[in-house]
Structures are given as C-alpha cells and as structure tokens.
TORKOL-699028 format. One record per residue: x, y, z of N, C-alpha, C, O, CB in turn; residue in one letter; residue number from 1. Coordinates in steps of 0.02 Angstrom, whole numbers, always signed. Glycine has a CB too. Layout:
BEGIN
{r {X, Y, Z}, {X, Y, Z}, {X, Y, Z}, {X, Y, Z}, {X, Y, Z}, 'a', NUM}
...
//
This chain:
BEGIN
{r {+42, -59, +0}, {+0, +0, +0}, {+44, +62, +0}, {+97, +64, +31}, {-48, +0, +61}, 'x', 1}
{r {+22, +111, -35}, {+58, +174, -40}, {+53, +211, +26}, {-1, +214, +56}, {+30, +218, -99}, 'x', 2}
{r {+108, +238, +49}, {+105, +274, +113}, {+120, +348, +106}, {+95, +389, +146}, {+152, +243, +162}, 'x', 3}
{r {+160, +367, +58}, {+180, +438, +55}, {+162, +473, -10}, {+174, +533, -17}, {+253, +443, +66}, 'x', 4}
{r {+133, +438, -58}, {+111, +468, -121}, {+168, +509, -153}, {+156, +563, -180}, {+50, +513, -109}, 'x', 5}
{r {+228, +483, -149}, {+287, +521, -171}, {+286, +537, -245}, {+309, +590, -265}, {+349, +482, -154}, 'x', 6}
{r {+260, +493, -287}, {+260, +507, -359}, {+214, +566, -373}, {+233, +613, -408}, {+238, +445, -399}, 'x', 7}
{r {+154, +563, -347}, {+105, +617, -358}, {+130, +682, -328}, {+121, +736, -357}, {+37, +598, -328}, 'x', 8}
{r {+161, +677, -271}, {+188, +736, -237}, {+240, +771, -283}, {+240, +832, -289}, {+220, +717, -169}, 'x', 9}
{r {+282, +732, -313}, {+334, +759, -357}, {+304, +793, -419}, {+325, +847, -439}, {+383, +704, -378}, 'x', 10}
{r {+254, +760, -449}, {+221, +789, -507}, {+188, +855, -489}, {+195, +905, -524}, {+168, +739, -536}, 'x', 11}
{r {+152, +856, -434}, {+117, +916, -412}, {+166, +973, -396}, {+154, +1030, -414}, {+73, +901, -350}, 'x', 12}
{r {+220, +956, -363}, {+271, +1007, -346}, {+301, +1037, -409}, {+309, +1098, -414}, {+326, +976, -304}, 'x', 13}
{r {+318, +995, -457}, {+350, +1018, -519}, {+304, +1062, -561}, {+328, +1100, -603}, {+372, +959, -560}, 'x', 14}
{r {+240, +1058, -549}, {+193, +1097, -590}, {+203, +1172, -580}, {+188, +1212, -624}, {+122, +1078, -573}, 'x', 15}
{r {+228, +1191, -521}, {+239, +1261, -506}, {+174, +1300, -496}, {+175, +1362, -496}, {+278, +1292, -562}, 'x', 16}
{r {+120, +1265, -487}, {+55, +1298, -480}, {+41, +1318, -407}, {+57, +1281, -361}, {-1, +1252, -504}, 'x', 17}
{r {+13, +1376, -399}, {-9, +1397, -332}, {-67, +1355, -308}, {-79, +1349, -248}, {-28, +1471, -331}, 'x', 18}
{r {-103, +1326, -355}, {-159, +1281, -338}, {-134, +1225, -292}, {-168, +1208, -244}, {-191, +1252, -402}, 'x', 19}
{r {-76, +1198, -308}, {-46, +1144, -268}, {-36, +1167, -195}, {-48, +1128, -149}, {+22, +1123, -298}, 'x', 20}
{r {-15, +1228, -186}, {-2, +1253, -118}, {-66, +1256, -76}, {-64, +1250, -15}, {+30, +1321, -121}, 'x', 21}
{r {-122, +1266, -108}, {-185, +1271, -71}, {-204, +1205, -39}, {-243, +1204, +9}, {-241, +1293, -117}, 'x', 22}
{r {-178, +1149, -63}, {-194, +1084, -35}, {-171, +1077, +37}, {-198, +1038, +75}, {-164, +1029, -77}, 'x', 23}
{r {-120, +1114, +55}, {-91, +1107, +121}, {-134, +1134, +177}, {-118, +1126, +236}, {-24, +1141, +123}, 'x', 24}
{r {-189, +1166, +160}, {-236, +1189, +210}, {-290, +1137, +225}, {-332, +1147, +268}, {-269, +1254, +186}, 'x', 25}
{r {-287, +1081, +189}, {-336, +1028, +198}, {-312, +978, +251}, {-253, +973, +264}, {-350, +993, +132}, 'x', 26}
{r {-359, +940, +280}, {-339, +884, +323}, {-297, +834, +283}, {-303, +830, +222}, {-402, +849, +354}, 'x', 27}
{r {-254, +797, +317}, {-205, +753, +285}, {-235, +708, +230}, {-209, +708, +174}, {-173, +709, +337}, 'x', 28}
{r {-287, +671, +244}, {-315, +625, +195}, {-342, +662, +133}, {-333, +638, +77}, {-370, +583, +226}, 'x', 29}
{r {-374, +718, +143}, {-400, +756, +87}, {-343, +788, +47}, {-346, +792, -14}, {-448, +810, +111}, 'x', 30}
{r {-292, +810, +82}, {-233, +838, +48}, {-202, +785, +3}, {-185, +799, -54}, {-181, +864, +100}, 'x', 31}
{r {-193, +725, +29}, {-164, +671, -11}, {-208, +657, -72}, {-182, +648, -127}, {-156, +607, +31}, 'x', 32}
{r {-273, +656, -62}, {-319, +644, -117}, {-314, +697, -171}, {-311, +681, -230}, {-390, +641, -91}, 'x', 33}
{r {-312, +759, -150}, {-307, +814, -199}, {-241, +812, -236}, {-238, +826, -296}, {-315, +882, -163}, 'x', 34}
{r {-187, +796, -202}, {-122, +792, -235}, {-122, +738, -288}, {-97, +749, -343}, {-66, +779, -183}, 'x', 35}
{r {-150, +680, -273}, {-151, +625, -321}, {-196, +642, -380}, {-176, +631, -438}, {-174, +560, -287}, 'x', 36}
{r {-254, +669, -367}, {-300, +686, -422}, {-270, +742, -465}, {-275, +740, -526}, {-369, +708, -393}, 'x', 37}
{r {-239, +790, -433}, {-207, +844, -470}, {-150, +816, -514}, {-144, +834, -573}, {-179, +898, -422}, 'x', 38}
{r {-109, +773, -486}, {-53, +743, -524}, {-79, +703, -583}, {-52, +707, -638}, {-10, +699, -478}, 'x', 39}
{r {-131, +664, -571}, {-162, +625, -626}, {-185, +673, -681}, {-170, +662, -740}, {-221, +583, -600}, 'x', 40}
{r {-221, +725, -662}, {-247, +773, -711}, {-190, +807, -749}, {-195, +818, -810}, {-289, +826, -675}, 'x', 41}
{r {-138, +824, -714}, {-79, +856, -744}, {-48, +809, -796}, {-31, +831, -851}, {-27, +875, -690}, 'x', 42}
{r {-40, +745, -779}, {-10, +697, -825}, {-51, +689, -888}, {-23, +688, -943}, {-2, +629, -790}, 'x', 43}
{r {-116, +682, -881}, {-160, +674, -939}, {-158, +737, -982}, {-152, +734, -1043}, {-232, +659, -917}, 'x', 44}
{r {-163, +794, -950}, {-162, +858, -986}, {-96, +867, -1024}, {-96, +885, -1082}, {-172, +917, -937}, 'x', 45}
{r {-41, +853, -990}, {+24, +859, -1023}, {+33, +810, -1081}, {+61, +828, -1132}, {+80, +848, -972}, 'x', 46}
{r {+7, +749, -1072}, {+14, +699, -1125}, {-21, +723, -1189}, {+5, +713, -1244}, {-17, +632, -1103}, 'x', 47}
{r {-78, +755, -1181}, {-115, +779, -1240}, {-82, +844, -1266}, {-72, +852, -1326}, {-189, +792, -1222}, 'x', 48}
{r {-67, +889, -1221}, {-37, +953, -1242}, {+30, +944, -1278}, {+46, +982, -1323}, {-28, +998, -1182}, 'x', 49}
{r {+68, +894, -1257}, {+135, +884, -1285}, {+135, +836, -1345}, {+187, +825, -1376}, {+180, +857, -1232}, 'x', 50}
{r {+77, +808, -1361}, {+74, +763, -1419}, {+88, +803, -1482}, {+64, +859, -1490}, {+4, +729, -1424}, 'x', 51}
{r {+128, +775, -1527}, {+147, +811, -1588}, {+90, +819, -1639}, {+93, +861, -1683}, {+204, +777, -1620}, 'x', 52}
{r {+38, +778, -1631}, {-18, +782, -1678}, {-81, +753, -1646}, {-79, +724, -1592}, {-2, +746, -1745}, 'x', 53}
{r {-137, +761, -1680}, {-201, +739, -1653}, {-204, +663, -1644}, {-232, +639, -1595}, {-257, +761, -1699}, 'x', 54}
{r {-175, +626, -1690}, {-176, +553, -1685}, {-140, +529, -1622}, {-163, +484, -1587}, {-144, +521, -1748}, 'x', 55}
{r {-83, +560, -1608}, {-45, +542, -1548}, {-85, +561, -1485}, {-86, +524, -1436}, {+24, +576, -1548}, 'x', 56}
{r {-116, +619, -1486}, {-157, +641, -1429}, {-213, +591, -1416}, {-227, +575, -1358}, {-186, +711, -1442}, 'x', 57}
{r {-245, +567, -1469}, {-299, +518, -1461}, {-273, +453, -1432}, {-306, +421, -1391}, {-333, +505, -1528}, 'x', 58}
{r {-213, +432, -1452}, {-182, +372, -1425}, {-167, +381, -1350}, {-176, +335, -1311}, {-117, +354, -1463}, 'x', 59}
{r {-144, +440, -1332}, {-130, +455, -1262}, {-194, +451, -1220}, {-195, +423, -1165}, {-97, +524, -1254}, 'x', 60}
{r {-247, +480, -1245}, {-311, +478, -1209}, {-334, +406, -1201}, {-358, +386, -1147}, {-365, +519, -1246}, 'x', 61}
{r {-328, +366, -1254}, {-347, +295, -1251}, {-305, +259, -1198}, {-332, +220, -1159}, {-339, +261, -1320}, 'x', 62}
{r {-241, +272, -1197}, {-197, +241, -1148}, {-218, +260, -1077}, {-221, +216, -1033}, {-125, +261, -1161}, 'x', 63}
{r {-232, +324, -1065}, {-252, +344, -998}, {-320, +315, -979}, {-331, +300, -920}, {-255, +420, -994}, 'x', 64}
{r {-365, +307, -1026}, {-429, +274, -1011}, {-417, +202, -990}, {-447, +177, -943}, {-477, +276, -1072}, 'x', 65}
{r {-372, +168, -1025}, {-355, +99, -1008}, {-323, +95, -939}, {-337, +49, -901}, {-308, +68, -1061}, 'x', 66}
{r {-282, +144, -923}, {-250, +145, -857}, {-302, +154, -801}, {-298, +122, -749}, {-198, +201, -853}, 'x', 67}
{r {-350, +198, -813}, {-404, +208, -764}, {-443, +143, -756}, {-458, +122, -700}, {-451, +267, -784}, 'x', 68}
{r {-460, +112, -811}, {-497, +48, -809}, {-458, -4, -768}, {-487, -38, -726}, {-509, +21, -879}, 'x', 69}
{r {-393, -8, -781}, {-353, -58, -745}, {-347, -41, -671}, {-344, -86, -629}, {-283, -63, -776}, 'x', 70}
{r {-347, +23, -656}, {-344, +44, -586}, {-406, +20, -549}, {-401, -6, -493}, {-338, +121, -581}, 'x', 71}
{r {-464, +28, -579}, {-526, +5, -548}, {-531, -71, -546}, {-562, -99, -501}, {-585, +34, -585}, 'x', 72}
{r {-500, -104, -595}, {-501, -177, -596}, {-452, -207, -546}, {-458, -265, -528}, {-485, -202, -667}, 'x', 73}
{r {-404, -167, -525}, {-355, -191, -476}, {-296, -226, -506}, {-253, -251, -469}, {-388, -236, -428}, 'x', 74}
{r {-292, -229, -571}, {-234, -259, -604}, {-210, -209, -656}, {-241, -199, -708}, {-251, -329, -638}, 'x', 75}
{r {-155, -178, -641}, {-132, -122, -681}, {-108, -143, -750}, {-70, -191, -757}, {-77, -86, -645}, 'x', 76}
{r {-132, -106, -800}, {-114, -119, -870}, {-39, -113, -880}, {-8, -152, -916}, {-151, -71, -917}, 'x', 77}
{r {-10, -63, -848}, {+62, -54, -854}, {+89, -33, -785}, {+52, -31, -736}, {+80, +0, -908}, 'x', 78}
{r {+151, -18, -783}, {+183, -3, -719}, {+187, +72, -705}, {+233, +95, -671}, {+252, -33, -717}, 'x', 79}
{r {+140, +110, -732}, {+143, +182, -720}, {+139, +195, -645}, {+94, +170, -612}, {+86, +220, -759}, 'x', 80}
{r {+185, +234, -618}, {+190, +242, -545}, {+131, +279, -513}, {+124, +275, -452}, {+251, +279, -530}, 'x', 81}
{r {+90, +312, -550}, {+33, +346, -519}, {-24, +298, -504}, {-66, +312, -461}, {+8, +403, -563}, 'x', 82}
{r {-27, +242, -538}, {-84, +197, -531}, {-95, +170, -460}, {-152, +171, -437}, {-76, +140, -577}, 'x', 83}
{r {-44, +146, -425}, {-57, +124, -356}, {-81, +181, -311}, {-123, +171, -267}, {+7, +93, -327}, 'x', 84}
{r {-54, +240, -322}, {-75, +298, -282}, {-147, +317, -298}, {-186, +332, -253}, {-28, +358, -294}, 'x', 85}
{r {-164, +315, -361}, {-232, +331, -382}, {-281, +280, -354}, {-336, +299, -331}, {-237, +334, -458}, 'x', 86}
{r {-263, +218, -355}, {-307, +165, -329}, {-322, +177, -255}, {-380, +168, -234}, {-274, +96, -338}, 'x', 87}
{r {-273, +195, -216}, {-284, +209, -144}, {-336, +265, -136}, {-382, +259, -96}, {-218, +229, -109}, 'x', 88}
{r {-328, +318, -173}, {-373, +376, -168}, {-443, +359, -193}, {-492, +379, -162}, {-345, +435, -207}, 'x', 89}
{r {-447, +322, -247}, {-512, +301, -274}, {-550, +260, -222}, {-610, +270, -212}, {-503, +260, -339}, 'x', 90}
{r {-515, +215, -189}, {-547, +174, -138}, {-562, +214, -75}, {-616, +207, -46}, {-502, +114, -120}, 'x', 91}
{r {-517, +256, -54}, {-526, +296, +7}, {-588, +340, +2}, {-627, +345, +49}, {-464, +338, +20}, 'x', 92}
{r {-597, +372, -55}, {-651, +420, -63}, {-709, +393, -106}, {-756, +429, -122}, {-624, +484, -95}, 'x', 93}
{r {-705, +329, -124}, {-757, +296, -163}, {-775, +338, -225}, {-833, +353, -238}, {-820, +285, -120}, 'x', 94}
{r {-724, +355, -263}, {-732, +396, -323}, {-758, +352, -380}, {-729, +301, -396}, {-665, +430, -343}, 'x', 95}
{r {-812, +374, -410}, {-841, +338, -466}, {-796, +343, -527}, {-765, +395, -539}, {-912, +365, -482}, 'x', 96}
{r {-792, +290, -564}, {-749, +287, -624}, {-770, +341, -674}, {-727, +368, -710}, {-753, +218, -656}, 'x', 97}
{r {-833, +356, -678}, {-857, +405, -727}, {-827, +474, -717}, {-826, +515, -763}, {-933, +409, -725}, 'x', 98}
{r {-802, +488, -658}, {-770, +552, -644}, {-708, +561, -689}, {-689, +616, -707}, {-749, +557, -569}, 'x', 99}
{r {-677, +505, -706}, {-614, +507, -744}, {-623, +503, -820}, {-574, +502, -856}, {-570, +452, -722}, 'x', 100}
{r {-684, +500, -844}, {-692, +493, -917}, {-665, +556, -950}, {-686, +612, -938}, {-767, +483, -936}, 'x', 101}
{r {-617, +542, -993}, {-582, +595, -1028}, {-591, +587, -1102}, {-566, +626, -1142}, {-507, +596, -1010}, 'x', 102}
//
C-alpha cells in the first residue's frame, strides 16, 4: 500500500502551480487525495498538450482510459507509478470511475 504518495507529490510540486499550495490547508487525507487527483490530471493534460499531432493525442487519451480501467479492476495495465497511488485515493473516497472519463 502506498504510504507517502511520493510520485504524485513530485508531479504536483514540479507543476509550479499555486493551486498545489492550497492543498496544504486541507486535512491530511484530503490533501493526499487532492495531490493525487491533481497529479493525474496534470499527467493526462500534459500527454495531450505535448502530443505532436491529433492522432498521438488520441492514443494518449486511449492509454489513460485503459489505465483508469485497470486501476478500478485492480490489475494495472502497465507499471505507471501513479496507478497504485490513484487506486488508494479512489478506494478511500469511493470515487466513481465516470469522474475520470476523458
């Protein structure tokens, strides 16, 4: 089980967003949840924004949809480091899969 959400923490920190700093006013569990969801959102957004063309962007979206599906299934499609952290948060807050439809 993930204990420190270090991957998501690093992604959120690197974003340089003041939005990230606002999470520190939340209780610990909610702060962890927001950091993971923010990091996930950042990764998906960056994957599409940095795609060299529309076809690649569509492939990235498909890949992230598959990752979300695998997260909910409990058997990760690949070894992306955010998936175990996301799974903890999804279970902790009982987040519906439809929230992640991208």
